[in-house]
ZAMARGU-4260 file (C-alpha; in steps of 0.2 Angstrom, whole numbers, plus 5000, padded with zeros to 4 digits):
<rodrens>
0) 5412/5621/5275 | 5427/5632/5278 | 5437/5622/5265 | 5423/5624/5253 | 5422/5642/5256
5) 5440/5644/5252 | 5438/5635/5236 | 5424/5646/5230 | 5434/5661/5235 | 5449/5655/5225
10) 5438/5651/5210 | 5430/5669/5210 | 5447/5677/5212 | 5454/5666/5197 | 5439/5671/5186
15) 5440/5689/5191 | 5458/5689/5186 | 5454/5682/5169 | 5438/5692/5164 | 5444/5710/5164
20) 5431/5723/5161 | 5437/5740/5155 | 5444/5751/5141 | 5459/5759/5148 | 5469/5775/5144
25) 5487/5770/5138 | 5495/5785/5146 | 5488/5780/5163 | 5493/5761/5163 | 5508/5764/5174
30) 5497/5772/5187 | 5482/5760/5186 | 5484/5744/5177 | 5501/5738/5173 | 5504/5729/5190
35) 5487/5719/5187 | 5492/5715/5169 | 5509/5708/5175 | 5500/5698/5188 | 5490/5691/5174
40) 5505/5686/5164 | 5510/5701/5154 | 5529/5702/5153 | 5532/5720/5147 | 5530/5737/5154
45) 5518/5751/5152 | 5532/5760/5143 | 5532/5746/5130 | 5514/5750/5126 | 5514/5769/5126
50) 5529/5780/5126 | 5534/5797/5119 | 5552/5794/5123 | 5555/5778/5113 | 5546/5767/5100
55) 5531/5758/5107 | 5516/5748/5102 | 5506/5764/5100 | 5517/5768/5085 | 5511/5752/5077
60) 5493/5755/5079 | 5482/5766/5069 | 5464/5772/5065 | 5460/5764/5048 | 5449/5774/5037
65) 5440/5783/5050 | 5431/5769/5058 | 5442/5754/5062 | 5459/5749/5069 | 5474/5742/5060
70) 5492/5738/5064 | 5509/5737/5056 | 5516/5720/5053 | 5532/5724/5044 | 5545/5738/5042
75) 5539/5742/5025 | 5522/5749/5030 | 5512/5733/5028 | 5497/5733/5039 | 5483/5721/5043
80) 5465/5725/5047 | 5448/5716/5045 | 5441/5711/5029 | 5425/5720/5034 | 5435/5736/5037
85) 5443/5735/5020 | 5426/5729/5012 | 5421/5745/5004 | 5439/5747/4996 | 5439/5729/4990
90) 5421/5732/4982 | 5427/5748/4974 | 5439/5739/4964 | 5427/5725/4960 | 5417/5722/4944
95) 5408/5708/4936 | 5424/5705/4926 | 5436/5707/4941 | 5425/5701/4956 | 5438/5703/4970
100) 5424/5701/4983 | 5421/5684/4977 | 5438/5679/4970 | 5449/5689/4982 | 5464/5699/4977
105) 5483/5698/4979 | 5496/5709/4973 | 5511/5699/4968 | 5522/5714/4969 | 5522/5732/4976
110) 5518/5738/4958 | 5502/5728/4958 | 5495/5736/4974 | 5479/5746/4971 | 5477/5764/4977
115) 5462/5770/4987 | 5457/5788/4985 | 5452/5796/5001 | 5457/5782/5012 | 5468/5787/5027
120) 5477/5779/5042 | 5480/5790/5058 | 5494/5787/5071 | 5494/5794/5088 | 5509/5804/5091
125) 5505/5808/5109 | 5491/5812/5121 | 5490/5824/5136 | 5478/5828/5150 | 5471/5846/5146
130) 5456/5846/5158 | 5461/5862/5167 | 5465/5871/5150 | 5448/5866/5142 | 5438/5871/5158
135) 5447/5887/5160 | 5434/5900/5163 | 5419/5888/5165 | 5407/5891/5179 | 5396/5877/5184
140) 5381/5889/5186 | 5382/5895/5168 | 5371/5890/5154 | 5375/5874/5143 | 5376/5885/5128
145) 5389/5897/5136 | 5399/5882/5143 | 5400/5875/5126 | 5406/5891/5118 | 5420/5893/5131
150) 5425/5875/5129 | 5425/5876/5110 | 5436/5892/5111 | 5448/5884/5123 | 5450/5868/5113
155) 5453/5878/5097 | 5468/5887/5106 | 5474/5870/5113 | 5474/5862/5096 | 5481/5876/5086
160) 5496/5877/5098 | 5499/5859/5098 | 5500/5858/5079 | 5509/5874/5076 | 5523/5873/5063
165) 5519/5854/5061 | 5510/5843/5048 | 5501/5835/5063 | 5482/5836/5067 | 5475/5837/5084
170) 5458/5834/5093 | 5452/5836/5111 | 5440/5823/5117 | 5429/5823/5133 | 5431/5808/5145
175) 5419/5804/5160 | 5405/5814/5152 | 5415/5830/5152 | 5423/5829/5169 | 5440/5826/5160
180) 5448/5831/5143 | 5463/5824/5133 | 5472/5831/5119 | 5477/5819/5105 | 5490/5824/5092
185) 5490/5813/5076 | 5499/5810/5060 | 5488/5806/5045 | 5494/5796/5030 | 5484/5798/5014
190) 5492/5785/5002 | 5486/5768/5007 | 5485/5754/4994 | 5476/5737/4994 | 5489/5723/4995
195) 5478/5708/4997 | 5461/5701/5003 | 5454/5683/5003 | 5438/5679/4994 | 5422/5683/5003
200) 5420/5664/5005 | 5434/5666/5018 | 5434/5684/5023 | 5416/5684/5026 | 5413/5666/5028
205) 5396/5663/5038 | 5390/5680/5032 | 5376/5687/5042 | 5371/5671/5049 | 5387/5669/5059
210) 5389/5688/5062 | 5391/5691/5081 | 5391/5672/5084 | 5403/5660/5092 | 5409/5647/5086
215) 5416/5657/5071 | 5426/5652/5056 | 5428/5668/5047 | 5445/5673/5040 | 5441/5692/5043
220) 5457/5700/5037 | 5464/5711/5023 | 5481/5718/5020 | 5486/5736/5015 | 5502/5746/5014
225) 5505/5764/5019 | 5516/5774/5007 | 5525/5791/5011 | 5535/5804/5003 | 5554/5804/5001
230) 5555/5811/5019 | 5544/5797/5026 | 5530/5809/5029 | 5512/5809/5024 | 5508/5813/5006
235) 5494/5812/4993 | 5495/5797/4982 | 5509/5798/4970 | 5517/5783/4960 | 5534/5790/4966
240) 5530/5787/4985 | 5539/5774/4995 | 5533/5761/5007 | 5532/5769/5025 | 5546/5765/5037
245) 5538/5764/5054 | 5546/5766/5071 | 5538/5750/5077 | 5529/5735/5070 | 5522/5720/5078
250) 5532/5703/5078 | 5520/5690/5072 | 5519/5674/5083 | 5516/5656/5077 | 5516/5650/5094
255) 5497/5650/5096 | 5486/5652/5111 | 5480/5641/5125 | 5466/5643/5137 | 5471/5655/5151
260) 5484/5664/5140 | 5486/5683/5143 | 5479/5694/5129 | 5479/5712/5126 | 5468/5722/5113
265) 5475/5739/5108 | 5464/5749/5097 | 5450/5762/5095 | 5434/5757/5103 | 5420/5768/5097
270) 5406/5771/5109 | 5400/5763/5126 | 5387/5769/5138 | 5392/5760/5155 | 5387/5774/5167
275) 5369/5778/5160 | 5354/5777/5171 | 5341/5763/5170 | 5329/5774/5160 | 5342/5774/5146
280) 5341/5755/5145 | 5322/5755/5146 | 5321/5768/5131 | 5333/5758/5120 | 5326/5740/5123
285) 5307/5745/5124 | 5306/5760/5112 | 5320/5763/5100 | 5328/5746/5096 | 5312/5737/5091
290) 5307/5750/5078 | 5325/5750/5071 | 5325/5731/5070 | 5309/5731/5061 | 5313/5743/5048
295) 5330/5735/5045 | 5323/5718/5044 | 5312/5724/5029 | 5327/5732/5020 | 5337/5716/5022
300) 5323/5705/5016 | 5322/5715/5000 | 5340/5717/4997 | 5343/5698/5000 | 5330/5693/4988
305) 5337/5703/4974 | 5355/5699/4978 | 5352/5680/4977 | 5344/5682/4960 | 5358/5692/4952
310) 5377/5692/4954 | 5379/5710/4948 | 5366/5716/4961 | 5375/5706/4974 | 5391/5715/4971
315) 5383/5732/4971 | 5373/5729/4987 | 5386/5718/4997 | 5393/5733/5007 | 5376/5741/5010
320) 5369/5725/5015 | 5383/5722/5027 | 5381/5739/5035 | 5362/5737/5037 | 5364/5720/5045
325) 5378/5723/5057 | 5368/5735/5069 | 5352/5725/5066 | 5359/5710/5073 | 5368/5719/5087
330) 5353/5727/5093 | 5344/5711/5094 | 5358/5704/5104 | 5359/5718/5116 | 5340/5716/5120
335) 5343/5698/5123 | 5359/5700/5133 | 5352/5714/5144 | 5337/5704/5148 | 5347/5688/5153
340) 5359/5699/5163 | 5343/5707/5172 | 5352/5724/5168 | 5337/5735/5171 | 5335/5728/5189
345) 5354/5729/5192 | 5354/5748/5187 | 5339/5751/5198 | 5347/5742/5213 | 5363/5753/5210
350) 5352/5768/5209 | 5343/5764/5225 | 5360/5762/5234 | 5367/5778/5226 | 5351/5788/5231
355) 5353/5782/5249 | 5371/5787/5249 | 5366/5804/5242 | 5354/5807/5256 | 5366/5803/5270
360) 5374/5820/5267 | 5366/5837/5266 | 5379/5843/5254 | 5377/5828/5243 | 5359/5830/5243
365) 5359/5848/5238 | 5370/5843/5223 | 5364/5826/5218 | 5347/5824/5227 | 5336/5827/5212
370) 5347/5818/5198 | 5337/5802/5196 | 5320/5811/5196 | 5326/5823/5183 | 5332/5809/5173
375) 5315/5800/5174 | 5306/5815/5168 | 5319/5818/5154 | 5318/5801/5147 | 5299/5801/5147
380) 5301/5814/5132 | 5317/5808/5125 | 5311/5791/5119 | 5298/5797/5107 | 5309/5810/5099
385) 5324/5798/5098 | 5314/5785/5089 | 5307/5798/5077 | 5325/5805/5074 | 5332/5787/5071
390) 5318/5781/5060 | 5319/5797/5049 | 5337/5794/5047 | 5333/5776/5042 | 5322/5782/5029
395) 5332/5796/5021 | 5350/5791/5024 | 5355/5774/5032 | 5353/5764/5016 | 5335/5770/5015
400) 5327/5779/5000 | 5342/5781/4988 | 5333/5793/4976 | 5330/5805/4990 | 5348/5804/4994
405) 5352/5808/4976 | 5341/5823/4976 | 5348/5829/4992 | 5365/5831/4983 | 5358/5846/4974
410) 5353/5856/4989 | 5369/5866/4990 | 5369/5870/4972 | 5351/5876/4973 | 5356/5887/4987
415) 5370/5895/4977 | 5357/5901/4964 | 5345/5907/4977 | 5358/5919/4985 | 5354/5937/4982
420) 5369/5940/4971 | 5368/5923/4963 | 5383/5911/4961 | 5399/5914/4953 | 5405/5902/4939
425) 5420/5895/4950 | 5408/5891/4965 | 5396/5882/4953 | 5409/5872/4944 | 5417/5867/4960
430) 5401/5861/4968 | 5396/5852/4951 | 5412/5843/4951 | 5409/5836/4969 | 5391/5831/4965
435) 5396/5823/4949 | 5409/5812/4959 | 5395/5808/4971 | 5383/5803/4958 | 5395/5792/4949
440) 5399/5783/4966 | 5380/5781/4970 | 5375/5774/4953 | 5389/5762/4952 | 5381/5752/4966
445) 5362/5756/4962 | 5348/5745/4957 | 5332/5754/4955 | 5320/5739/4958 | 5327/5737/4976
450) 5326/5756/4979 | 5308/5756/4973 | 5302/5742/4984 | 5311/5748/4999 | 5303/5765/4997
455) 5286/5759/4998 | 5290/5747/5012 | 5299/5759/5024 | 5287/5774/5021 | 5273/5763/5028
460) 5283/5757/5042 | 5288/5774/5047 | 5270/5780/5048 | 5265/5766/5059 | 5280/5768/5071
465) 5282/5787/5075 | 5271/5801/5082 | 5259/5809/5070 | 5268/5825/5072 | 5283/5818/5063
470) 5274/5814/5047 | 5279/5824/5032 | 5266/5833/5021 | 5267/5821/5007 | 5259/5808/5017
475) 5242/5817/5014 | 5245/5813/4996 | 5247/5795/4999 | 5231/5795/5010 | 5221/5805/4997
480) 5227/5802/4979 | 5234/5785/4982 | 5221/5779/4995 | 5235/5773/5007 | 5243/5763/4993
485) 5262/5765/4996 | 5266/5754/4981 | 5256/5766/4970 | 5265/5781/4977 | 5282/5773/4974
490) 5276/5769/4956 | 5272/5787/4953 | 5288/5793/4962 | 5300/5783/4952 | 5291/5786/4935
495) 5292/5805/4938 | 5308/5808/4946 | 5324/5811/4937 | 5335/5805/4951 | 5332/5786/4949
500) 5343/5786/4933 | 5362/5791/4932 | 5360/5798/4914 | 5346/5810/4918 | 5354/5815/4935
505) 5370/5820/4927 | 5362/5828/4912 | 5352/5839/4925 | 5368/5843/4934 | 5377/5848/4918
510) 5363/5859/4912 | 5359/5866/4930 | 5354/5885/4930 | 5343/5897/4939 | 5328/5889/4930
515) 5333/5872/4936 | 5329/5877/4954 | 5310/5877/4950 | 5311/5860/4941 | 5321/5853/4956
520) 5308/5858/4968 | 5294/5850/4958 | 5303/5833/4957 | 5294/5820/4968 | 5311/5813/4976
525) 5316/5831/4980 | 5298/5834/4988 | 5300/5818/4998 | 5317/5823/5004 | 5313/5841/5008
530) 5297/5836/5017 | 5307/5825/5028 | 5320/5838/5031 | 5306/5850/5036 | 5299/5838/5049
535) 5317/5835/5055 | 5321/5854/5056 | 5305/5860/5063 | 5298/5846/5074 | 5313/5834/5079
540) 5329/5842/5079 | 5325/5857/5091 | 5317/5846/5104 | 5331/5832/5102 | 5345/5846/5104
545) 5336/5853/5119 | 5334/5836/5127 | 5352/5831/5123 | 5358/5847/5131 | 5349/5842/5147
550) 5355/5824/5145 | 5373/5830/5143 | 5372/5841/5159 | 5364/5827/5169 | 5377/5814/5163
555) 5391/5825/5168 | 5384/5828/5185 | 5379/5810/5187 | 5396/5804/5182 | 5404/5816/5194
560) 5393/5809/5208 | 5397/5791/5203 | 5415/5794/5204 | 5413/5800/5222 | 5401/5786/5226
565) 5414/5773/5220 | 5429/5783/5225 | 5438/5767/5230 | 5436/5759/5213 | 5447/5762/5198
570) 5434/5767/5185 | 5437/5767/5166 | 5430/5781/5154 | 5417/5776/5141 | 5424/5773/5124
575) 5425/5788/5113 | 5436/5782/5098 | 5452/5786/5106 | 5466/5773/5109 | 5463/5761/5123
580) 5470/5745/5130 | 5459/5730/5135 | 5466/5715/5143 | 5460/5698/5149 | 5463/5680/5145
585) 5459/5667/5132 | 5444/5658/5138 | 5428/5648/5133 | 5411/5651/5141 | 5394/5643/5144
590) 5382/5650/5132 | 5366/5643/5140 | 5361/5627/5149 | 5372/5612/5143 | 5380/5623/5130
595) 5399/5625/5134 | 5410/5634/5120 | 5428/5630/5118 | 5440/5644/5116 | 5446/5640/5098
600) 5439/5634/5081 | 5449/5625/5067 | 5448/5621/5049 | 5438/5606/5053 | 5424/5618/5057
605) 5424/5626/5040 | 5423/5610/5031 | 5408/5605/5043 | 5399/5621/5038 | 5402/5619/5019
610) 5386/5620/5009 | 5387/5624/4990 | 5369/5629/4990 | 5371/5644/5002 | 5382/5658/4997
615) 5389/5662/5014 | 5395/5644/5016 | 5403/5640/5000 | 5420/5634/5004 | 5433/5638/4990
620) 5439/5623/4981 | 5458/5628/4984 | 5454/5628/5003 | 5446/5611/5001 | 5461/5604/4992
625) 5473/5610/5005 | 5462/5602/5018 | 5461/5585/5009 | 5480/5585/5007 | 5483/5591/5025
630) 5495/5604/5016 | 5496/5615/5031 | 5514/5620/5032 | 5521/5628/5048 | 5503/5634/5052
635) 5497/5616/5058 | 5493/5612/5076 | 5487/5595/5081 | 5484/5590/5064 | 5473/5605/5058
640) 5474/5624/5056 | 5468/5635/5070 | 5455/5648/5063 | 5448/5659/5077 | 5449/5661/5096
645) 5439/5670/5110 | 5445/5680/5125 | 5438/5691/5139 | 5445/5707/5132 | 5432/5721/5133
650) 5429/5728/5115 | 5416/5737/5105 | 5414/5744/5087 | 5430/5753/5081 | 5440/5738/5089
655) 5438/5729/5073 | 5455/5726/5066 | 5464/5729/5083 | 5479/5719/5086 | 5478/5705/5099
660) 5495/5702/5107 | 5501/5689/5119 | 5511/5692/5135 | 5527/5696/5125 | 5518/5709/5114
665) 5518/5698/5099 | 5503/5698/5087 | 5493/5682/5089 | 5477/5688/5081 | 5466/5702/5074
670) 5450/5706/5083 | 5434/5707/5073 | 5419/5703/5083 | 5410/5699/5099 | 5400/5684/5104
675) 5381/5686/5103 | 5378/5682/5121 | 5389/5697/5126 | 5386/5711/5114 | 5377/5720/5128
680) 5394/5725/5134 | 5392/5742/5127 | 5380/5745/5141 | 5384/5732/5154 | 5398/5720/5155
685) 5395/5702/5159 | 5411/5694/5163 | 5404/5676/5162 | 5399/5678/5143 | 5407/5694/5136
690) 5420/5688/5124 | 5429/5696/5110 | 5432/5686/5094 | 5448/5686/5084 | 5455/5678/5069
695) 5471/5667/5074 | 5485/5676/5065 | 5491/5658/5060 | 5475/5656/5049 | 5478/5673/5041
700) 5496/5668/5037 | 5490/5651/5031 | 5478/5660/5019 | 5491/5672/5013 | 5505/5659/5010
705) 5497/5642/5006 | 5480/5648/4999 | 5484/5664/4989 | 5503/5660/4985 | 5508/5677/4992
710) 5521/5670/5004 | 5533/5684/4999 | 5523/5695/5011 | 5529/5685/5025 | 5547/5688/5020
715) 5545/5706/5026 | 5537/5701/5043 | 5546/5697/5059 | 5540/5679/5062 | 5542/5672/5080
720) 5542/5653/5078
</rodrens>
């Protein structure tokens, strides 16, 4: 029995050493993490990851276009990120004649690389704990509004001082729900050009069916290049700019991965909510997510039907469809994963222990004694208003009713003419120029039949999902004049509005005057938009803001209490789109009874999924040819080409495109997803099933070299054989 117990303990210790929860602050690795990382196999130092005294990995990692991560892979500014991170840029260059989404794109020289207006990449220069400075003058007894005012003023002074006489930008972010603050000083590059992207049949292979799933066979990568001025500093796009010369880039490894290998993910995870109370999980899984899933299911069904029928429509709505689908599938996975993990009960058990600890001490009881009861009361109101807010945003903004979005562009212009003194010509022309640009962008990817059908569908869903207090005034018209017929309402809306057509919208813009304001306010798309905004401004936002203030205040206090309650534990802060380190090991997992997943997929799996009848599973002929001829070059392993692998690193949205490095700090993959069974990791980490999914860098190089014939790009990389 003693021997069996020792075996069990050793297995548990081995597993805990390979499945590592946490998104760690790079500045603090030396203090909290590096010893454990080295015990797990890491061969470098904390200084190799983050340093302000020498070139380090942080100098090769960046925020890509405001929402993803990317990394440098050459000394000529070449960067790699995910295909889905570059998707909008690839789409923007696509047309029916040059369908880069379907066919892929590869610049065969630097002269052929495509510029991307408004695209940026952001490097961290340094970070610093500024908690004391941010909280200077803050009193725990002051109101939330006063606290925010003082903190905002302190942050303004800190960022101004940090960027004085430099071209850098700066931001201050709260950690541990406002119990700690860090300053981030950044350098933003504005000339980023598309170098290459595989066809969607590779870069998006498996589509929405495989999204958030393992096993995965998606070549989710794209390649860009950063350009700088003659001083190697950020500059607006200019044909005279030169490829950026970085202080650091990642060596690219061809050695591959084996189960049990150390891995580290270095990137910008977006948001997690590890320390919320049980009431938060209950609100999401039982109130908010079901409504959002339902409305997005309807959007996707309509888009999919039209996209399957028309290639041009598919190109127009590809990025929109992907955006809608991504969270839709994640929400479903979170509900499932939290249920399997019994997360609600785990939170309640934790809270029972916490409350017992609080009541053991009179001082703690005075500070924290009513926290959980206050949370319970708060969430009894927050759920309904959160659902109303999110559903309204789904209708008006998040790929909802597009004509309403078009109408909303004219809000600022109308306000100019309604000012007491009226607008000046310069103001008007500047605003018109911006609106014209937005209109061109919107209508480039617009299909009126989709918009019309979605309008009727989601207006009905909205009414049946939210509190009656959140119904805009025009619903009376639907109930009365149209006798509850949403299709009839949509028919009239699209017949009467000027905002369902690019020509009429631009004509209205070009001829806009004081008299146009009256016409605008009579347009049914404008009426719909304004009615929703009235509800948002009068009924939803004030309540939501008030409840959020209370939530923020309770979260800050609860987090402080949890840090005391677990004072012996090394806690990591929730993700907030700042640079973090996650580490673990390459490892398969058991998905469910009798289903055990291996750690890696190969080219064989792509061929097994090949189905010419399904768009997402149409394997390109060139890839089939390479497979038939076994023409794998130096990317072959065991008679095939590795495609993707999974590991136990803790990741979330924003980590898309993050470098995955081995024990030597060499690039072995590019992170792009999480396994379905573990997507609840934003709320609670399950070490047995939470896995991050990465494209094996060897597959990316194989596609660049053997498939696309752009092997010249490898000449500028540092390849480790």
